[in-house]
C-alpha positions as CSV (number, residue, x, y, z in Angstrom):
1,X,1.2,-47.9,-26.5
2,X,2.7,-51.2,-27.9
3,X,2.8,-51.4,-31.1
4,X,3.4,-53.9,-33.8
5,X,0.3,-54.9,-35.9
6,X,-1.4,-57.4,-34.2
7,X,-0.4,-61.3,-34.8
8,X,-3.0,-64.2,-34.4
9,X,-1.3,-64.7,-31.1
10,X,-1.8,-61.4,-29.8
11,X,-5.5,-61.5,-31.0
12,X,-5.9,-64.5,-28.7
13,X,-4.3,-62.5,-25.9
14,X,-6.6,-59.6,-26.5
15,X,-9.7,-61.9,-26.4
16,X,-8.6,-63.4,-23.2
17,X,-8.1,-60.1,-21.4
18,X,-11.4,-59.1,-22.4
19,X,-13.0,-61.8,-20.5
20,X,-11.6,-60.3,-17.3
21,X,-14.0,-58.2,-15.1
22,X,-13.7,-54.8,-14.8
23,X,-12.3,-54.7,-11.4
24,X,-9.6,-57.0,-12.5
25,X,-8.7,-54.7,-15.5
26,X,-8.5,-51.7,-13.4
27,X,-6.2,-53.6,-11.0
28,X,-3.9,-54.6,-13.9
29,X,-3.8,-51.0,-15.1
30,X,-3.0,-49.8,-11.7
31,X,-0.1,-52.0,-11.5
32,X,1.3,-51.4,-14.9
33,X,1.4,-47.6,-13.9
34,X,3.1,-48.1,-10.6
35,X,5.8,-50.2,-12.4
36,X,6.5,-48.0,-15.3
37,X,7.3,-44.3,-14.6
38,X,5.7,-41.9,-16.9
39,X,3.1,-43.9,-18.7
40,X,1.4,-41.8,-21.2
41,X,-1.4,-44.0,-22.5
42,X,-4.8,-43.5,-21.1
43,X,-5.6,-46.3,-18.6
44,X,-7.8,-49.0,-20.1
45,X,-7.5,-48.2,-23.7
46,X,-7.2,-51.2,-25.8
47,X,-5.0,-51.3,-29.0
48,X,-6.7,-49.9,-31.9
49,X,-6.4,-50.1,-35.4
50,X,-4.0,-47.3,-37.0
51,X,-5.7,-44.5,-38.7
52,X,-4.5,-44.1,-42.4
53,X,-1.1,-42.6,-43.1
54,X,-0.6,-39.1,-44.3
55,X,-0.3,-38.6,-48.1
56,X,3.0,-40.7,-49.4
57,X,4.2,-37.8,-51.5
58,X,6.9,-36.6,-49.0
59,X,7.6,-33.3,-51.3
60,X,3.8,-32.5,-50.7
61,X,3.5,-33.8,-47.2
62,X,2.4,-30.9,-45.0
63,X,3.5,-30.1,-41.4
64,X,1.4,-32.2,-38.9
65,X,0.5,-29.8,-36.0
66,X,-0.3,-31.4,-32.8
67,X,-0.7,-28.4,-30.5
68,X,-1.3,-24.9,-32.2
69,X,-2.5,-21.4,-31.7
70,X,-6.1,-22.8,-31.0
71,X,-4.7,-25.4,-28.5
72,X,-5.3,-29.0,-29.3
73,X,-5.4,-30.0,-32.9
74,X,-7.9,-32.8,-33.4
75,X,-7.6,-35.9,-32.6
76,X,-5.1,-34.9,-29.9
77,X,-5.8,-33.9,-26.3
78,X,-3.4,-32.2,-23.9
79,X,-2.9,-33.9,-20.7
80,X,-0.6,-33.6,-17.6
81,X,0.3,-36.9,-15.8
82,X,1.7,-37.6,-12.3
83,X,1.8,-40.8,-10.2
84,X,-1.5,-39.9,-8.7
85,X,-3.2,-39.6,-12.2
86,X,-1.3,-39.9,-15.5
87,X,-4.4,-38.3,-17.3
88,X,-5.4,-34.8,-16.1
89,X,-6.9,-33.0,-19.0
90,X,-5.9,-29.5,-19.5
91,X,-9.0,-27.5,-20.0
92,X,-10.2,-25.1,-22.6
93,X,-8.9,-27.0,-25.4
94,X,-5.3,-27.3,-23.8
95,X,-5.1,-23.5,-23.2
96,X,-6.5,-23.3,-19.7
97,X,-4.9,-23.8,-16.2
98,X,-4.5,-27.1,-14.4
99,X,-2.8,-28.0,-11.1
100,X,-2.0,-31.6,-11.0
101,X,0.1,-31.2,-7.8
102,X,3.7,-31.9,-8.9
103,X,3.2,-30.3,-12.3
104,X,0.8,-27.5,-13.3
105,X,0.1,-25.6,-16.6
106,X,-1.2,-22.1,-17.3
107,X,-1.7,-20.1,-20.5
108,X,0.8,-18.4,-22.0
109,X,2.1,-16.9,-25.4
110,X,5.3,-17.1,-27.4
111,X,5.9,-14.5,-29.9
112,X,2.1,-13.9,-29.9
113,X,1.2,-17.5,-30.5
114,X,-0.9,-19.2,-27.7
115,X,0.8,-21.7,-25.7
116,X,1.0,-23.6,-22.3
117,X,3.7,-22.7,-19.5
118,X,4.3,-25.9,-17.7
119,X,5.8,-26.0,-14.2
120,X,7.3,-29.1,-12.4
121,X,7.4,-28.1,-8.8
122,X,9.9,-30.9,-7.6
123,X,8.0,-34.1,-8.3
124,X,7.6,-36.5,-11.1
125,X,5.3,-35.3,-13.9
126,X,5.0,-34.9,-17.6
127,X,2.8,-33.1,-20.4
128,X,1.8,-34.8,-23.5
129,X,-0.7,-34.8,-26.5
130,X,-2.3,-38.0,-27.1
131,X,-5.4,-39.4,-29.3
132,X,-7.7,-42.2,-28.7
133,X,-6.5,-44.1,-31.4
134,X,-3.1,-44.7,-33.2
135,X,-2.1,-43.0,-36.4
136,X,0.2,-44.0,-39.1
137,X,2.8,-41.3,-39.2
138,X,5.4,-43.3,-41.1
139,X,5.4,-40.9,-44.1
140,X,7.2,-38.2,-41.8
141,X,10.0,-40.8,-41.3
142,X,10.5,-41.2,-44.9
143,X,10.3,-37.4,-45.3
144,X,13.1,-36.6,-42.7
145,X,10.7,-34.8,-40.4
146,X,11.5,-33.5,-37.0
147,X,9.6,-32.9,-33.8
148,X,9.6,-29.0,-33.7
149,X,8.4,-26.6,-31.1
150,X,8.7,-23.2,-29.8
151,X,9.8,-22.9,-26.4
152,X,10.9,-20.6,-23.5
153,X,12.9,-22.0,-20.6
154,X,12.1,-20.2,-17.4
155,X,13.8,-22.5,-15.0
156,X,16.7,-24.8,-15.8
157,X,16.0,-28.7,-15.0
158,X,17.3,-30.0,-11.7
159,X,17.2,-33.8,-13.0
160,X,16.9,-35.6,-16.2
161,X,14.4,-34.5,-18.7
162,X,13.2,-36.8,-21.5
163,X,11.1,-36.4,-24.3
164,X,9.1,-39.4,-26.0
165,X,7.1,-40.3,-29.0
166,X,4.7,-43.2,-27.8
167,X,3.0,-46.0,-29.8
168,X,0.8,-47.4,-27.0
169,X,2.3,-48.9,-23.8
170,X,5.0,-50.3,-23.6
171,X,5.9,-49.0,-27.2
172,X,8.0,-45.7,-26.9
173,X,11.1,-44.0,-28.0
174,X,12.6,-41.8,-25.3
175,X,15.3,-39.2,-26.1
176,X,17.3,-37.4,-23.5
177,X,17.0,-33.5,-23.8
178,X,18.7,-32.7,-20.5
179,X,22.2,-31.5,-21.5
180,X,20.6,-29.3,-24.3
181,X,18.2,-27.9,-21.9
182,X,20.9,-26.8,-19.4
183,X,22.7,-24.9,-22.2
184,X,19.6,-22.9,-23.3
185,X,19.4,-19.4,-22.3
186,X,16.6,-18.5,-19.9
187,X,13.7,-16.4,-21.0
188,X,14.7,-16.2,-24.8
189,X,12.2,-17.8,-27.4
190,X,14.0,-20.7,-29.1
191,X,12.8,-23.3,-31.8
192,X,13.8,-26.8,-30.9
193,X,14.1,-29.4,-33.7
194,X,14.5,-33.1,-32.9
195,X,14.6,-35.6,-35.9
196,X,11.9,-38.2,-35.6
197,X,14.5,-40.6,-36.5
198,X,16.0,-40.1,-33.0
199,X,12.7,-41.5,-31.5
200,X,12.4,-44.3,-34.0
201,X,15.9,-45.5,-33.2
202,X,15.1,-45.4,-29.6
203,X,11.9,-47.6,-30.3
204,X,9.0,-45.5,-31.6
205,X,6.8,-47.5,-34.2
206,X,5.6,-44.5,-36.5
207,X,3.1,-46.7,-37.9
208,X,1.0,-46.7,-34.8
209,X,1.7,-43.6,-32.9
210,X,-0.9,-42.3,-30.6
211,X,1.2,-39.8,-28.3
212,X,3.1,-37.4,-30.6
213,X,5.1,-35.7,-28.0
214,X,5.7,-36.2,-24.2
215,X,8.0,-34.2,-21.7
216,X,8.7,-35.9,-18.5
217,X,11.1,-35.2,-15.5
218,X,11.4,-35.9,-11.8
219,X,12.3,-32.6,-10.3
220,X,12.1,-28.8,-10.6
221,X,11.7,-27.4,-14.2
222,X,9.5,-24.7,-15.9
223,X,9.2,-24.4,-19.8
224,X,6.6,-22.9,-22.1
225,X,5.6,-24.5,-25.3
226,X,3.8,-23.5,-28.5
227,X,3.2,-24.7,-32.1
228,X,4.2,-28.3,-31.6
229,X,4.4,-30.0,-34.9
230,X,6.1,-32.7,-37.3
231,X,8.0,-30.7,-40.0
232,X,9.0,-32.5,-43.2
233,X,12.8,-32.1,-44.0
234,X,13.4,-30.5,-40.6
235,X,15.3,-33.5,-39.4
236,X,18.0,-32.6,-42.0
237,X,18.4,-29.0,-40.7
238,X,21.8,-27.8,-39.5
239,X,20.2,-26.5,-36.2
240,X,18.8,-29.9,-35.1
241,X,19.2,-30.8,-31.5
242,X,20.9,-34.1,-32.3
243,X,21.6,-36.2,-35.3
244,X,20.5,-39.9,-35.3
245,X,21.4,-41.0,-38.9
246,X,18.7,-41.9,-41.5
């Protein structure tokens, strides 16, 4: 997830790491995941060059759909993660059922749109979409975009809930959404908008995003999600979850 463009020094470090045996690499991955709760980057993935940015004309910048009516939107894949395995692939293009232990997913609909119902059963877990390479999404920052998704809250959170946008470990921006969710009415479809500027302020490098959304908690929670996207201009809407300047 971490995330500045590589310097000469970083190139040397990467070359040295590449000399390690496969077993050593696996050991290092396991250690890093045990030290950092909720790591969303797929183990063993070396930093890759960012894909080209979206069109620079913010006035014509289209919404970036990450998870839609057909499930995953290429190049993203929907995952569940727990301390036992941070990369359980949700089957059927993100629209199938998956039981990862402390968190499970099942197909649902919100307002007729296909989505995923996620239930945390009392332990640490997360849901996230991730691509194999990083992508330059900085034009969405320039366009005052927000992370927007449709949701239904089925069970209020028992513990802190955070959302993230990751840019290869340890690069990430974490936003606390606990209070907002505790005030949300149960079983009512709601559209949530979080300005991308909030994630940038918290540490996300939008020039190298590989995980465009993550939801993480340690205790019981149940929510459905559909139509997850970055929407230009929505970061300035009056009904955003929070304001972060910019």
